Structure formats: C-alpha cells, structure tokens
C-alpha positions, -999 to +999 in steps of 0.1 A: -888-265+543-855-256+526-824-278+531-797-265+554-768-248+535-742-275+544-766-302+532-771-282+500-733-279+495-728-316+502-753-325+475-735-305+447-719-325+419-685-337+431-696-343+466-709-378+460-746-370+459-771-357+433-786-323+441-824-325+444-844-295+453-864-300+485-900-305+473-927-283+486-943-314+500-913-325+521-926-336+555-916-319+587-899-352+598-877-353+567-868-317+571-859-323+607-838-353+597-819-332+571-813-304+596-800-329+621-777-343+596-764-309+586-757-301+623-738-333+628-718-327+596-709-292+607-699-304+642-676-331+627-660-305+604-655-281+633-639-308+655-616-318+626-605-282+623-598-280+660-576-310+657-559-297+626-551-263+641-539-278+674-516-302+656-504-273+633-496-249+662-480-274+686-460-290+659-449-257+644-439-242+677-419-273+687-402-274+653-393-237+654-378-240+689-354-267+678-343-246+648-364-262+621-390-247+598-425-246+614-441-263+583-421-294+591-437-295+625-471-291+609-464-321+587-452-342+617-482-330+637-505-343+610-487-377+611-493-379+648-530-371+647-536-392+615-537-428+604-501-435+616-509-428+653-539-413+670-566-416+643-581-383+652-580-374+615-588-404+593-597-405+557-616-432+537-589-432+509-564-443+535-584-474+541-599-463+574-634-473+585-657-448+603-655-468+635-617-461+636-621-424+636-620-410+671-640-379+660-669-401+647-668-422+679-668-391+700-699-378+682-716-411+686-711-410+724-718-373+729-735-358+699-762-382+691-747-396+659-763-429+650-745-458+634-767-454+603-755-418+597-719-424+608-706-435+574-722-406+556-709-380+581-674-396+580-673-394+542-687-359+538-667-345+567-635-356+550-647-343+517-651-308+533-616-310+548-601-322+515-617-292+497-603-268+523-569-284+519-570-279+481-579-242+486-551-240+511-525-253+486-538-228+460-533-199+485-498-214+493-487-213+457-501-178+453-481-167+484-449-184+470-455-165+437-457-132+456-424-140+474-406-151+442-393-117+431-394-118+393-367-092+387-343-112+409-353-143+391-344-128+358-311-113+371-296-143+389-274-151+359-263-181+340-245-197+370-277-200+391-297-212+360-272-240+353-272-251+390-310-251+389-313-271+357-288-297+370-306-298+403-339-306+386-327-329+358-303-352+378-325-362+407-356-364+384-339-387+359-320-408+385-351-412+407-375-420+379-352-445+362-340-461+395-376-467+407-386-483+374-354-504+369-347-515+405-381-516+420-404-524+390-426-493+397-447-483+367-440-452+348-465-426+361-458-433+399-421-433+392-423-400+373-443-385+402-418-396+428-388-385+406-405-351+402-409-348+440-370-349+442-366-317+421-377-290+446-353-270+468-364-251+499-355-215+496-367-208+531-346-230+552-315-224+531-318-186+532-323-187+570-292-208+576-271-188+552-282-156+569-272-170+603-238-179+589-232-145+574-230-161+539-263-148+524-245-122+502-215-144+493-211-157+458-222-191+470-252-177+488-264-157+458-260-187+435-279-210+459-308-186+464-311-178+427-310-215+418-336-223+445-360-197+431-356-211+396-359-246+410-393-237+425-405-224+391-393-255+373-408-277+400-442-261+395-440-268+358-429-304+364-458-308+389-483-295+364-470-320+338-469-351+361-502-343+377-519-342+343-502-375+334-516-390+366-551-381+355-547-400+322-528-429+337-505-432+307-476-415+290-482-400+256-452-382+242-474-357+223-494-350+255-462-345+275-448-320+249-481-302+249-481-300+287-446-287+289-452-261+262-485-250+277-471-248+312-442-227+300-463-206+278-488-200+306-461-187+329-445-166+301-479-152+291-487-144+328-454-125+331-461-105+299-496-099+311-481-085+343-465-057+324-499-044+313-520-056+342-500-042+371-510-005+366-546-014+359-547-035+391-533-007+412-557+019+397-587-004+404-579-012+440-572+025+447-609+031+440-620+007+468-625+022+503-639-008+522-621-035+540-603-060+518-598-034+491-566-050+478-566-086+491-601-095+477-593-084+441-560-102+444-577-134+455-602-131+427-573-128+403-556-158+418-587-180+416-594-168+380-558-177+370-562-211+387-594-217+368-577-208+335-548-232+342-573-260+349-592-252+317-561-258+296-555-291+315-528-278+338-529-278+376-548-250+393-519-243+415-498-233+385-523-205+378-522-194+414-484-193+413-485-173+380-509-148+396-485-143+425-457-136+400-478-111+382-489-092+414-453-093+428-445-066+402-471-041+414-465-011+437-488-027+462-467-059+466-456-054+502-491-044+514-506-074+495-481-098+511-490-085+546-527-091+539-523-125+523-502-138+553-532-142+577-552-159+550-524-184+544-520-189+581-556-201+583-558-222+552-523-235+544-519-256+577-550-276+567-531-288+536-499-297+554-516-314+584-539-333+560-509-345+540-493-358+572-526-373+585-531-393+553-495-407+554-494-442+568-458-446+581-468-481+593-459-492+557-422-485+566-422-506+598-392-529+595-407-555+618-431-564+590-413-583+562-437-570+536-426-534+544-390-540+535-394-529+499-409-496+511-379-490+533-356-497+504-375-473+483-373-446+510-335-452+514-331-450+476-351-417+474-331-402+502-298-411+487-308-397+453-322-366+470-289-358+485-265-369+457-287-353+430-283-319+447-247-321+458-236-326+422-251-293+413-220-275+425-201-291+396-222-269+372-205-237+384-177-226+361-154-196+359-154-190+396-119-199+410-119-206+448-157-209+450-170-235+475-188-259+451-196-284+479-214-256+498-235-248+468-245-284+464-253-288+501-274-256+501-296-272+474-304-303+495-334-294+516-368-300+500-397-279+510-433-271+505-432-280+468-420-315+477-449-318+501-473-305+474-461-333+451-469-358+478-503-343+485-513-340+448-500-375+441-520-390+470-552-372+460-548-384+424-542-420+434-509-421+415-488-430+446-490-462+465-488-460+503-452-471+505-441-446+478-460-417+494-445-425+528-411-427+512-415-392+497-426-378+531-396-394+548-373-379+521-387-344+527-383-347+565-348-361+564-333-337+539-348-308+559-333-321+591-298-326+575-295-293+557-287-269+586-259-290+602-244-298+568-244-261+558-226-252+590-201-280+583-192-268+548-189-232+560-166-238+590-151-203+590-184-185+591-194-160+618-230-154+628-245-124+611-271-098+622-284-087+588-309-105+568-344-096+580-340-061+566-319-071+536-342-098+524-377-095+539-392-119+514-367-147+521-371-141+559-408-145+555-403-177+535-380-191+562-407-188+587-436-201+565-420-228+543-393-255+548 
C-alpha cells in the first residue's frame, strides 16, 4: 500500500528521514501504522495553525486598536503562545521537550497519540510549520518589493540617500563594535545583531506622518525616501550576514563577493525589468482562468528566490528583487490586490513563529545570570535610537528644516528587523539572550515612534489625505510595522 502524502513529504531529504519507497510486500499492519502516523501529524499541524491564526488575529486587532501596527500584535501574540508563556507552540530548537508542548499533550489525551510517537510527531510538526514560515517570509519580501516603487526610489534625491546611508552605517557599526568590545560577543553574532539595527519601518512612519499632515513636507519626503532605501540596503546586508552565518567565519574575500553579488543581483533584476515587464503582461493577458496574473507572478518570485540561493545569497533577496521588477508592470495594482490575501495567510505564520521561538525568560531580572542579556537589550535599544536620530545631521542645504524630526522618523524598526531575528534564529547564529534583545529592540522602537513624532511636530494638524495620495504606503502601514 502506498504511503500517505504527508508521510512521503516528511521523508524527503531535509525532513530528517531518508525516503524509502514502500515495498510491494509491505504488510497491512505497517501500512495502517504509517497512515495513522500521517493522520496524527496532519492533526498536529492543523492545531498549530489554529493557534497561530488565533494569536495573529487577536494580537493584530488589539495592536491596531491601540494605534500600533498589527504585525507588532502578531509578534506579541506569538510570544504569548510560545515558549515564553503558554507553550502552545513549542520548538525543539528552543530546548523544549515534547511533553512540554500543550498540543502534543492534547493529542495524547484526545487523539490517541502514544508516547512512542510523540517525539516524532513533535519534531515533524514543527518542521512543517518552520517550512511554512520560510515560505511566508519569501512572500513578505515579494510583497515589500511590490510596494517599494522603483521610480520613487530613484527620484528621492541625494538628501534621502545620505540619510539612509548614515541610518544604516552608524547603528550597524556602533552595534557590532559595541557588542564585540563591551560584551565579548563573537564576530558573526555581533554582525547579525548590528545588521538588525539598520532597518527602518516605512509603514508606521508614513501612517503617523499622514495623521500629522506632514507626509508631503520636506521632512516627510526625506524620511519616506530614506526609509525605502533603508529597506533595500537592509535586504542586502541581510543577504550578506546570513551567508556569513552559514560559514561561521568572516572571510574578507567572501564578504566582498557577497556585497558585489547582492548589489549586482538587484541591479540586474532592475535592468531585467525593463525588458521583462512587457513580456510578462503579454503572457498573463493570454490566461483566462483564475489566478491568471498571481500564479505567474508567484512562479517568477520563487524562480528569482531560487536563483539568489544558487549564487549563495538569501532566497528572500530574490523574492524582493522579483517584487521590484513586477512593480514596474502595468498590472502592478491588480497584482498587489491579489497578493494581499496570500500574504495574509502565510506571513502571520512567520511573525507568530518568530515570537513563539523567543524566550523572554532570558531577560528576567530576578535571575542573576540574565543580567547580561538585559544589558545587551538596553545597549541595542540605545544604539537603535541614537543611531537613527543622528541621521538628521546628514541633511544639508535645507535652512529651517526639522532635522530632529527626520531622525526621529527613522527610529521605528519593522518587518526587516524581525526578519533578521527570524533568520538569525533559524541559522543558529544568535544566542537566546541576543535574539530576545533584538525582539525587545524592535518592539520598543515601534512603541516609541508615534508619540515621539507627535512631540517633534507640535504644530501639526490632523490630515485627511493620505489613503488616496499614497496607496502603497497606506497598505504598508496596515501590514508592516
């Protein structure tokens, strides 16, 4: 009898087992056992997804109602259902045993799961969720690429470019050096944490600027342009440090290769877009069935992700480049609308999983061994704020401009910062205290940004514009921090 499909998938290379074809002589008892295991695994995955979507929706709704980006609520919801609190979602890499997972215990009491199979179901269930989370982050970066208008990116001018460069270089250098000098953290984890400080959230900043009626001011335009460039630079930095984490060492030649290949990949993708756009539109116009535009777009995104991985970059860089290319097509708005529900299904798995794997217990001040982790978190938060506030000093030739407002507008981190934490955790480059410190930095800077922006723009009046004026940024404000 043939193996169930989930059991077959579980046995593919990379899933921890060796695929062996079911022999023609397989006994009925063995086939029944395999079918039972496949059913239990499917049940565990479904229960995990129920928990993930509940945490995502409840957390996102609460966060939205208190004026914060929904994705922050998804992250906090993941923390609550994960290893830091309820143990509904528990992962072996977080040091959790199967007996500590409430889902496994629930299946043991109601689903007929035996102790002999509990460990295997626990491991494979989390493998499935981790793969879905990785697909989710690929879709997320594809969506961000679609929202990062390439023409606007090229037209923001030298002011925004300088602000972005300073906003990446200062926190990255200060964070990396500080962690190595003051805390004795080795180079690769320090570089990973320093890189996580580089991102700026275009979503939360654009939302607050819109509410203050400052979106079209000089300060607002510089902030938004710099935030877009920050995201691009952040993706390049992520591709470099993630590749470094795989090798476990720093080779100057390898670093130069990664920077050049990442930059060349994006530039090549942009040049490709000039030729590919019309061909893409012509092809999708031939399709008359459902998914006529979104399926070819997803195929292109996955193909670009594969190409990035082949040249030893991160797959997410390829997905981001695919989004930039398709952003230039005549079908951009229609494609964005069709990608949104796909992202709404897959992206929360990533953010909730990042939160669920984060053990905030390592920052408990009552435990003396956690004090170093608290100091690291405090240091990262300070660098995260100071490293962005100084970006306002890069603005020149603009008398009377509010440089402090520009710096404050660059403070909030966002989905790219969380991607750093997630990729770093999956690669094993980050220790638990360092990962928790990065998560705390993302949360706190996101909380601080709205009131600080209102403080540095005290004479602002609420505006009624921006949804029509900047639909892409309005979408980003509701999806990303």
